[in-house]
Backbone bond lengths (Angstrom), bond angles and torsions (degrees), N, CA, C in turn:
res aa  C-N    CA-C-N  psi(-1)  N-CA   C-N-CA  omega(-1)  CA-C   N-CA-C  phi
1 M - - - 1.426 - - 1.528 108.25 -
2 K 1.309 118.34 124.73 1.462 122.46 -179.87 1.528 111.27 -93.73
3 Q 1.325 114.80 153.69 1.459 120.23 178.97 1.509 109.43 -60.46
4 K 1.332 117.43 129.91 1.442 121.93 -176.44 1.513 113.50 -97.49
5 F 1.324 117.33 -30.61 1.445 122.31 -175.25 1.513 109.79 -134.28
6 H 1.306 114.86 159.32 1.459 119.40 167.41 1.514 106.06 -126.47
7 Y 1.295 116.29 127.73 1.442 121.70 179.85 1.523 108.15 -101.17
8 A 1.313 117.21 143.18 1.459 122.10 -174.33 1.516 113.87 -65.35
9 T 1.335 117.62 -32.34 1.453 120.36 -177.13 1.535 110.02 -135.38
10 V 1.306 115.24 163.90 1.472 121.20 175.91 1.511 109.73 -60.31
11 S 1.327 118.02 -44.53 1.468 120.13 -177.37 1.536 111.64 -65.76
12 E 1.329 117.19 -34.06 1.467 119.04 176.45 1.532 111.01 -68.20
13 A 1.332 116.83 -40.12 1.460 120.70 178.54 1.533 109.85 -62.20
14 I 1.331 117.10 -44.66 1.456 121.64 179.49 1.534 111.07 -61.99
15 E 1.310 115.96 -45.25 1.484 120.82 179.79 1.525 110.47 -59.99
16 Q 1.302 118.16 -46.40 1.459 121.69 -177.41 1.526 111.29 -69.21
17 L 1.344 116.96 -38.52 1.463 119.51 177.47 1.532 111.54 -66.63
18 H 1.324 117.53 -36.72 1.471 120.07 174.66 1.523 110.17 -58.69
19 K 1.337 116.39 -41.57 1.482 120.47 178.61 1.510 111.87 -64.71
20 Q 1.350 116.98 -25.31 1.474 121.58 179.51 1.526 112.42 -89.66
21 G 1.342 116.70 7.50 1.463 120.22 174.29 1.515 114.24 98.82
22 Y 1.322 119.17 4.18 1.459 122.06 176.29 1.525 107.71 -84.64
23 T 1.311 115.28 82.07 1.482 120.15 -168.32 1.519 113.94 -96.77
24 L 1.324 119.01 -20.88 1.468 120.14 179.30 1.527 108.69 -81.15
25 D 1.327 116.36 140.66 1.472 121.61 177.73 1.522 106.94 -110.29
26 F 1.318 116.25 104.03 1.464 123.19 -174.89 1.522 112.30 -86.55
27 N 1.321 113.87 152.33 1.451 124.12 165.21 1.529 106.49 -128.79
28 L 1.317 117.24 154.90 1.459 120.79 177.21 1.526 110.20 -98.68
29 A 1.331 115.61 133.95 1.465 120.90 175.24 1.520 108.78 -153.60
30 D 1.308 116.54 123.36 1.473 122.51 177.47 1.515 113.10 52.70
31 G 1.321 117.34 41.53 1.451 120.68 177.38 1.519 114.16 76.31
32 K 1.335 117.20 9.95 1.470 120.38 -179.76 1.531 108.37 -119.44
33 L 1.311 114.65 154.65 1.455 121.75 171.79 1.524 106.12 -92.74
34 M 1.325 115.60 121.73 1.456 121.41 -173.67 1.528 111.06 -110.44
35 V 1.334 115.04 138.25 1.478 122.83 170.30 1.521 104.07 -129.60
36 A 1.319 115.79 112.14 1.472 121.11 -172.47 1.518 108.12 54.53
37 D 1.330 118.18 -123.95 1.478 121.02 -179.31 1.533 113.39 -95.50
38 K 1.302 118.26 3.46 1.468 121.90 -177.75 1.530 109.75 -97.12
39 G 1.318 115.72 129.70 1.457 121.33 178.93 1.523 112.15 -108.58
40 Y 1.307 116.52 141.34 1.460 123.23 177.32 1.519 108.51 -121.48
41 A 1.315 116.56 140.81 1.473 120.52 177.44 1.535 108.76 -66.93
42 A 1.320 115.10 124.46 1.471 119.67 179.72 1.530 111.48 -60.62
43 D 1.327 117.33 -27.65 1.471 121.41 -179.51 1.518 111.70 -64.61
44 D 1.341 117.54 -21.39 1.469 121.53 179.87 1.521 112.06 -80.90
45 F 1.317 118.06 -3.81 1.465 122.03 -176.20 1.500 112.26 -115.76
46 M 1.315 114.64 156.06 1.458 119.90 170.34 1.516 108.99 -135.79
47 I 1.316 115.54 157.47 1.468 121.00 178.64 1.498 108.85 -79.31
48 A 1.316 116.79 120.50 1.477 121.93 174.96 1.532 109.76 -84.61
49 D 1.313 115.83 -33.56 1.453 121.42 179.16 1.509 109.62 -163.51
50 L 1.324 116.68 158.55 1.453 119.14 176.16 1.512 109.24 -147.76
51 Y 1.322 113.72 153.46 1.464 121.95 -178.41 1.528 107.38 -135.74
52 R 1.324 115.21 125.70 1.472 120.40 -178.25 1.506 110.55 -107.34
53 Y 1.327 115.67 137.29 1.460 120.94 -179.54 1.523 108.48 -127.20
54 E 1.306 115.56 132.24 1.459 121.29 178.39 1.512 108.65 -120.70
55 G 1.332 115.27 129.62 1.457 120.18 177.41 1.518 109.49 -70.26
56 P 1.329 117.42 142.86 1.455 120.56 -176.66 1.535 113.48 -64.02
57 S 1.326 117.36 -29.88 1.460 117.93 -179.14 1.514 113.20 -140.17
58 D 1.311 118.41 -15.30 1.458 121.41 -174.83 1.532 110.65 -114.26
59 P 1.343 118.46 112.95 1.460 120.25 179.21 1.526 114.00 -57.25
60 A 1.325 117.57 -22.30 1.470 120.30 178.23 1.517 112.42 -68.13
61 D 1.326 116.93 -15.47 1.463 122.07 178.32 1.518 113.11 -84.46
62 E 1.326 118.05 -1.17 1.460 121.06 -177.03 1.531 110.39 -80.98
63 A 1.328 116.24 132.14 1.466 121.28 -179.35 1.508 110.16 -154.19
64 T 1.326 115.36 158.05 1.455 122.54 173.64 1.530 107.03 -126.22
65 V 1.325 115.95 133.85 1.462 122.32 175.91 1.532 106.54 -105.23
66 Y 1.328 116.01 120.43 1.460 121.88 179.38 1.518 110.73 -106.16
67 A 1.321 116.87 131.27 1.456 123.06 169.69 1.524 105.58 -96.65
68 L 1.321 118.18 113.89 1.467 122.66 -174.69 1.512 111.62 -112.85
69 V 1.332 115.43 143.10 1.462 122.41 178.70 1.523 108.56 -131.11
70 S 1.325 117.09 135.10 1.472 120.10 178.16 1.516 109.71 -93.17
71 K 1.324 114.55 166.96 1.459 121.13 177.13 1.539 111.31 -61.10
72 S 1.341 115.94 -28.08 1.469 120.17 -179.56 1.523 113.10 -90.34
73 G 1.345 117.48 -0.51 1.452 119.96 176.16 1.515 116.14 101.17
74 L 1.346 117.89 1.12 1.465 119.56 175.47 1.527 109.57 -67.37
75 K 1.335 116.09 139.12 1.455 120.33 -179.12 1.520 110.46 -128.10
76 G 1.321 115.76 132.49 1.443 119.18 -179.50 1.501 113.01 -155.21
77 I 1.314 115.06 179.77 1.450 122.98 -175.93 1.522 108.91 -124.13
78 L 1.322 114.84 138.80 1.460 121.54 171.88 1.524 107.11 -125.24
79 V 1.319 116.59 125.74 1.458 121.38 175.57 1.517 106.15 -108.56
80 S 1.332 114.92 123.48 1.449 119.52 -175.95 1.515 110.74 -129.85
81 G 1.331 115.08 133.63 1.449 119.42 170.36 1.527 107.65 -77.98
82 Y 1.295 117.01 162.62 1.455 118.02 174.70 1.514 109.63 -135.38
83 G 1.309 114.43 170.55 1.453 118.51 -173.59 1.507 110.18 83.36
84 V 1.329 117.63 -129.46 1.453 122.29 -173.96 1.522 113.92 -66.49
85 S 1.335 117.63 -18.42 1.469 118.86 -175.71 1.518 114.36 -92.09
86 S 1.344 118.44 6.45 1.457 119.06 -179.29 1.518 110.29 -107.74
87 D 1.362 116.85 150.96 1.459 121.62 177.09 1.529 109.14 -105.33
88 S 1.309 117.62 166.47 1.471 121.19 -172.20 1.534 112.77 -67.41
89 A 1.335 119.26 -37.57 1.468 120.58 179.02 1.512 110.48 -66.22
90 S 1.335 116.24 -43.45 1.471 119.60 178.45 1.509 110.24 -65.99
91 E 1.317 116.50 -39.95 1.454 121.16 178.93 1.523 111.04 -58.66
92 E 1.318 118.15 -44.46 1.473 122.05 -179.21 1.514 110.46 -65.90
93 T 1.329 118.52 -41.89 1.453 122.00 177.89 1.532 110.26 -61.37
94 L 1.316 116.45 -44.64 1.477 120.32 178.80 1.521 111.70 -65.45
95 K 1.314 117.80 -35.57 1.469 120.67 176.48 1.526 110.39 -59.80
96 Q 1.342 116.36 -44.49 1.462 120.75 179.81 1.528 110.90 -64.16
97 L 1.326 117.26 -42.12 1.484 120.33 177.38 1.520 110.28 -63.44
98 H 1.333 116.86 -41.49 1.474 120.36 179.00 1.522 110.84 -64.35
99 Y 1.333 117.31 -39.62 1.449 120.67 -179.76 1.527 109.74 -60.41
100 K 1.345 116.75 -46.92 1.472 119.53 179.02 1.523 110.38 -63.69
101 Y 1.332 118.03 -38.25 1.469 122.21 179.09 1.531 110.38 -62.17
102 H 1.312 117.20 -46.60 1.458 120.75 -178.72 1.519 112.27 -66.76
103 Q 1.343 117.80 -32.14 1.441 121.09 176.41 1.518 111.77 -64.34
104 T 1.320 117.47 -33.98 1.495 119.58 178.16 1.514 112.13 -76.66
105 Q 1.349 117.19 -16.67 1.451 120.71 -179.14 1.528 112.76 -82.83
106 L 1.332 117.07 -16.31 1.474 121.53 -176.54 1.504 113.10 -72.99
């Protein structure tokens, strides 16, 4: 699945994805996608779409918005900083999600 839209800001991407049914707001912790106190195995999800944002001068403004879908149909959003703001466990989980995403693009 190829990216269909580009949104000008992270908040616009999140708003539009919520309208498309991506209602869960995920965080990464210990290789799991977390919503409040509930954890989901990241392996059960794939990236449906992603949007990358780079700050014009401040690396702290860099972020990626992921639209994620599970095998069972759960849909949610993960917003992740990259570079200095990422940890190794989160980085490895994101690598696996990216690998599956790129495999579907071939």
